[in-house]
C-alpha positions, 0 to 999 in steps of 0.5 A: 576172453569169454563173458564168463571169464570177465565176470569171474575176474571182476567179482573175484577182484571185488571179493579180494579187495573187500576182504582186504578192507574187512581186516584193515578198517578201524571202524567195525561198521565199515568192516561188516559192510565190506564183509557183506560185499565180499559175500555178494561177490562170492555168491556170484562166483558160486553161480559161475561154478554152477553151485546154485545151492551154496550161492543162495545159502550164502546170500539168504543165510549169511547176508540176510540174517547173520551179517544183519544181526552182526551189524546191529550188534556192532552199532549198538556196542560202544567198542573201545579200539585202544583197549581191544588192541592192548587186550589183543597183544596181552592174550595173543600167546594164550590164543596161539596155545589154545589154537595149537591144542585144538588142532592137536585134539582134532588130529588125535580124534580122527580115526586111523582108517579115515584116509581109506574111507575118503579114497573109496568114497569117490568110487562108491558114489557113482555105483549108487542106483538112485542119483543123489540130490545136490544137498546129499552130494554136498553133505557126502563131500563135506563130511569126508573130503573136507572134514578138517576145514568144516571142523575148523570153520565150526571152531571159528564160529564158536569163538565168534559166538563167545566173543559176541557174548563177552562184548555184550556182557562186559561191565562199563564204568560209566553206565549206571545199573539198578541194584535191586538188592540195595533198594530192598535193604534200604533203611528208613533213615537212609530215605528220609532226612529231617532238617531243623531250620530256624523260623523266618521273621517277617519284617 
């Protein structure tokens, strides 16, 4: 075995084990940290595959920005795991129906001649006089051969954004909120109370 193969097997094992820990941990902070470790191991795999652009984007964008933001949001939220499990079981059939509808809409919206376009794209690219850059070639492949996976990833990110907004704006029974309308509509009798007391006799 060469050094590249050893590095590949080591970081592939780290990525698989950390990804398994992401979905098995009960603590959301630990899940985010294991996800960061998964991204780091995956970036090394991209480097071995000579995809430097994807590797740097994975580290700079996801680990440096997105995962850090997720970590701060998760640490600030007081997540009740028991209520989340009950809500998950309750809304699981609705979620499966929604995913089936989204996949159906994605399949219907695809043009009929899309398969011919993807088949001919491989023969068109080498005939271009000016060589494509790494980003342009990646965009051509991403929006032709892997359009289904790209659309599914976009839907998953949209669901994650909606879930984060829902968690932040949820109402809690123990927290106290300021009711400005109630303060402005308060009457004088509600703020001031006159109490009559008997005089205190000295001696």
